[in-house]
Every structure is written in C-alpha cells, then in structure tokens.
C-alpha positions in Angstrom: -40.7 -74.8 -49.3 -38.5 -72.2 -47.5 -36.9 -69.5 -49.7 -34.1 -71.0 -51.8 -34.1 -74.3 -50.0 -34.6 -77.1 -52.4 -32.7 -79.9 -50.6 -30.9 -80.5 -47.4 -27.3 -79.3 -47.5 -25.2 -82.2 -46.3 -21.7 -81.1 -47.4 -19.2 -78.9 -45.4 -17.9 -77.8 -48.9 -21.2 -76.0 -49.8 -20.3 -72.4 -50.6 -22.9 -70.9 -48.1 -21.6 -73.2 -45.3 -18.0 -72.4 -46.1 -18.8 -68.6 -46.0 -20.7 -68.9 -42.7 -17.9 -70.9 -41.1 -15.3 -68.3 -42.3 -17.2 -65.5 -40.5 -16.1 -66.8 -37.1 -12.8 -65.2 -38.1 -12.3 -61.4 -37.9 -10.4 -61.3 -41.2 -13.4 -62.7 -43.1 -15.9 -60.4 -41.3 -13.8 -57.4 -42.3 -13.3 -58.5 -45.9 -16.9 -59.3 -46.5 -18.7 -56.8 -44.3 -20.8 -59.8 -43.0 -21.2 -61.4 -39.5 -22.9 -64.3 -37.8 -26.0 -64.1 -35.6 -26.8 -67.3 -33.7 -29.8 -68.6 -32.0 -33.6 -68.3 -32.3 -34.1 -65.2 -30.2 -31.1 -63.4 -31.8 -32.2 -64.1 -35.4 -35.7 -63.2 -34.5 -34.5 -59.8 -33.2 -32.5 -59.3 -36.4 -35.6 -59.9 -38.4 -37.7 -57.6 -36.2 -35.1 -54.8 -36.6 -35.2 -55.1 -40.4 -31.5 -56.0 -40.4 -30.0 -56.8 -43.8 -30.0 -60.6 -43.5 -28.2 -62.2 -46.4 -29.3 -65.8 -45.7 -30.3 -68.2 -42.9 -29.0 -71.7 -42.2 -31.1 -74.0 -40.0 -31.1 -77.6 -39.0 -34.7 -79.0 -39.0 -33.7 -81.7 -36.5 -32.6 -79.1 -33.9 -35.6 -76.7 -34.2 -37.9 -77.5 -31.3 -40.2 -74.5 -31.0 -43.1 -73.3 -33.1 -41.6 -69.8 -32.8 -38.4 -71.1 -34.6 -40.5 -72.6 -37.5 -42.6 -69.5 -37.8 -39.4 -67.4 -37.9 -38.1 -69.4 -40.9 -41.5 -69.0 -42.6 -41.5 -65.3 -42.0 -37.9 -64.8 -43.1 -38.6 -66.8 -46.3 -41.8 -64.9 -47.0 -39.9 -61.6 -46.8 -37.4 -62.8 -49.4 -34.5 -64.1 -47.1 -33.0 -67.3 -48.6 -33.3 -70.1 -46.0 -31.1 -73.2 -46.3 -31.8 -76.4 -44.4 -28.8 -78.4 -43.3 -27.9 -81.2 -41.0 -27.5 -80.9 -37.2 -23.8 -81.9 -37.6 -23.0 -79.1 -40.1 -24.9 -76.5 -38.0 -23.0 -77.5 -34.9 -19.7 -77.0 -36.8 -20.9 -73.4 -37.7 -22.1 -72.5 -34.3 -19.9 -70.8 -31.7 -21.9 -72.2 -28.8 -22.1 -75.8 -27.6 -25.6 -77.3 -28.1 -26.6 -74.8 -30.8 -30.3 -74.0 -31.2 -30.4 -75.0 -34.8 -30.5 -71.6 -36.5 -28.1 -68.9 -37.5 -28.1 -65.9 -39.9 -25.5 -64.3 -42.0 -26.1 -60.5 -41.7 -24.6 -57.5 -43.4 -22.9 -55.1 -41.0 -24.3 -51.6 -40.6 -21.3 -49.4 -40.0 -21.9 -46.1 -38.3 -19.5 -43.2 -38.8 -19.0 -40.9 -35.9 -19.7 -37.8 -38.0 -23.2 -39.2 -38.8 -24.1 -38.7 -35.1 -25.0 -35.6 -33.3 -27.0 -34.6 -30.1 -30.3 -34.8 -32.0 -30.0 -38.6 -32.4 -27.3 -39.3 -29.9 -28.3 -37.3 -26.8 -26.5 -39.6 -24.4 -24.4 -42.7 -24.6 -21.1 -44.3 -23.7 -17.5 -44.1 -25.1 -15.0 -46.7 -24.2 -11.2 -46.3 -24.7 -9.3 -49.3 -26.0 -11.6 -52.1 -24.8 -10.1 -55.6 -24.8 -13.0 -57.9 -24.2 -15.8 -58.4 -26.8 -18.1 -59.8 -24.1 -17.8 -56.5 -22.1 -18.5 -54.5 -25.3 -21.7 -56.5 -25.9 -22.8 -56.3 -22.2 -22.4 -52.5 -22.2 -24.5 -52.2 -25.3 -27.2 -54.3 -23.7 -27.2 -52.0 -20.7 -27.3 -48.9 -23.0 -30.5 -50.4 -24.5 -31.9 -51.2 -21.0 -31.5 -47.6 -19.7 -32.8 -45.9 -22.9 -29.4 -44.4 -23.9 -28.6 -44.0 -27.6 -25.4 -45.8 -28.5 -21.8 -46.9 -28.0 -18.6 -45.3 -29.3 -15.4 -47.5 -29.3 -12.2 -45.4 -29.3 -8.8 -46.7 -30.3 -10.5 -50.1 -30.2 -9.0 -53.4 -31.2 -12.3 -55.2 -30.4 -14.6 -56.1 -33.2 -18.2 -55.3 -32.2 -19.4 -58.0 -34.6 -17.3 -60.7 -32.8 -19.7 -63.6 -32.0 -19.2 -63.1 -28.3 -20.0 -59.4 -28.5 -23.1 -60.0 -30.6 -24.3 -62.7 -28.2 -23.6 -60.6 -25.1 -25.4 -57.6 -26.5 -28.5 -59.7 -27.0 -28.3 -58.2 -30.6 -29.2 -54.7 -29.4 -26.6 -53.6 -31.9 -29.5 -53.8 -34.5 -31.2 -51.0 -32.5 -28.4 -48.7 -31.5 -25.4 -47.2 -33.4 -21.9 -48.5 -32.6 -19.2 -46.3 -34.1 -15.5 -46.7 -34.1 -13.1 -43.7 -34.0 -9.8 -42.6 -32.7 -9.7 -40.8 -29.3 -8.6 -37.5 -31.0 -11.4 -37.7 -33.6 -13.9 -38.3 -30.8 -12.6 -35.5 -28.6 -12.9 -33.1 -31.5 -16.5 -34.3 -32.3 -17.6 -34.1 -28.7 -16.2 -30.6 -28.3 -17.8 -29.5 -31.5 -21.2 -30.6 -30.5 -21.0 -29.4 -26.9 -21.2 -32.8 -25.1 -20.8 -32.9 -21.4 -18.2 -35.7 -20.8 -18.2 -37.5 -17.5 -15.0 -39.6 -17.1 -14.6 -42.5 -14.7 -11.8 -43.2 -12.3 -11.3 -45.7 -9.5 -9.3 -43.1 -7.5 -10.2 -39.5 -8.2 -13.2 -37.3 -8.7 -16.6 -37.2 -7.1 -18.4 -40.2 -5.7 -21.0 -41.0 -8.4 -23.8 -40.7 -5.8 -22.9 -37.1 -5.0 -23.6 -35.8 -8.5 -27.0 -34.3 -8.3 -27.6 -33.6 -12.0 -26.2 -35.0 -15.3 -26.7 -32.7 -18.3 -27.4 -33.7 -21.9 -25.9 -34.1 -24.4 -23.8 -36.5 -22.4 -21.1 -39.0 -22.9 -19.9 -41.4 -20.2 -16.3 -42.0 -20.9 -14.8 -45.3 -19.7 -11.1 -46.2 -19.7 -9.7 -49.5 -20.8 -10.1 -52.6 -18.5 -6.4 -52.6 -17.7 -5.3 -49.0 -17.7 -8.4 -46.7 -17.0 -8.2 -43.2 -18.4 -4.8 -41.6 -18.8 -4.3 -38.1 -17.5 -4.3 -36.9 -21.2 -7.7 -38.5 -21.7 -9.1 -37.2 -18.4 -8.4 -33.7 -19.5 -11.4 -33.7 -22.0 -13.8 -34.6 -19.1 -16.0 -31.9 -17.6 -16.1 -34.0 -14.4 -14.5 -37.2 -13.1 -16.7 -39.6 -11.2 -15.7 -42.7 -9.2 -17.3 -45.8 -7.8 -16.3 -46.3 -4.2 -14.2 -49.5 -3.7 -14.7 -50.8 -0.1 -13.2 -54.2 -0.4 -9.8 -55.6 -1.4 -10.3 -55.2 -5.2 -9.3 -51.9 -6.7 -11.6 -51.9 -9.7 -14.8 -53.4 -11.1 -15.4 -55.3 -14.3 -15.9 -52.7 -17.1 -19.4 -53.7 -18.0 -20.5 -53.9 -14.3 -19.1 -50.4 -13.7 -20.8 -49.1 -16.8 -24.1 -50.6 -15.6 -24.0 -49.0 -12.2 -23.1 -45.6 -13.6 -25.6 -45.7 -16.5 -28.5 -46.3 -14.1 -27.2 -43.6 -11.7 -27.0 -41.1 -14.6 -30.5 -42.1 -15.9 -32.0 -41.2 -12.5 -30.5 -37.7 -12.5 -30.5 -36.9 -16.2 -31.7 -33.4 -17.3 
C-alpha cells in the first residue's frame, strides 16, 4: 500500500530500524551522511523542500491526523519508501517522549563556504565555537523568520544535524545553507567578498539601537556562549555592537541575543 511497505516491522533488529536508531549518534550521522527528522510537521517540511529523504518509518497506531496519512501517501507516491512499524519500535527511535508516530531518514546537504557569495548570501549569521545544538537550531529559525540567508558555524563542535538542532530549527535547515568552516577560512572569505562584519560584545561598541544603517553584504558575528569574541576575532569586525544589560546578568542566551540583533538589523538594512 505505502511505498515498500509490505508488512508491519515488529523487530528492533530490522536493518532500517537499526540504521535509524544509530543516527541518534553523531558518529553514525558523520559516517553515513544521513540524519533523522522527527514529527509530522518536520517531515512534511522536508518533503515540501524536496529534501533527499531516504525512507520514512511510521507507526499507524500513533498517526492521528489526516495530514499525517496524506503525507505518507504523498511521500510514497513520490517514490520514498515508507515502512510501517509498531508504536513501541517508533518510540525507541524517537528522541522526544510521546512521539508523533513518524520520522524520516534524510541525506545531509553539506554546504561548503566557497560555494557562497554575496549574490546568494547577502546577509546572515556566523557563530564562533557554539556549544549548544538547541541554540544553533533556534538561530537558524530566526534567520528564516527575518528573511536572512543562512548560518555559518566557525570552529564549531556542534553538529547542525543533531536531533535537538533539527527540532529547534523547525527544519529551516532545508531552506537555508548551513556551512562549517574555520575562523581563518571564514575571515579570508568575508574579506575577499567585501562583507560588512558586525561583531557583538556585552561590554564594548555601540548600543545596537544607535546604529542607523546596516550595509549589505553583511555578516552578524557572534562569539561563543561562554567566551564571546576574542580580541583577535573582534579585529575582523567593521563595527562592534552591544546589547545593553540593565540587570544583574552580564549576558543573554546566544539565540536570544541573535534574535534581538537580527530584527534590529532587518529594520535598518540597506
């Protein structure tokens, strides 16, 4: 009925189930070039974006909405293998408690920094050494919301295909490039293409509200959650901007800071 599905998969030892479960680990994601997308909305977005979906696993007992059933039909009709399994097996695959009964195994699209230039990446965000996959996903979601172009992860140990990052991004990673590079590679690329780099600091630089105009091509450069930008990193910035801190805390969550600044930049972007 649905793609390659001939019978309900009831064994945890099934090769497709074993592969999907392994993709919760970074080692397996890197070795295979695949990652997991969980949930009805997220898989629907992957399908809408024309993402390279390898196969879908779903638990008929957990699928409650007509949209979910239509999504399986649509995926199957477009040639995506769809495998029915039990609610118990799907729960073992899912990262979230109370899974929605649907997940997809998707091939990663890896963007190389040198593929990007001001024509298709006129403004976006670069983050130095982020630690938290949830923050990476949330920043990507805000990039989508403000109409910016993409995200650059510099000297990053975070995997943008970590299930938490994918979920926090609301799978906007299917619509925007995410490239990994070293800081020095990025600095050379940004200089070569004439990017205006605005760096963030909790302590120095102009109050972000005092900047009257932001020029494209533009990169908002954010330091790591713990350290911020080092003096060496700040040197590449055309201007440093800060968020005023009026209370006892000395810094904001990285994704929150990115959100405030991206909306401010959008209002004054030329």
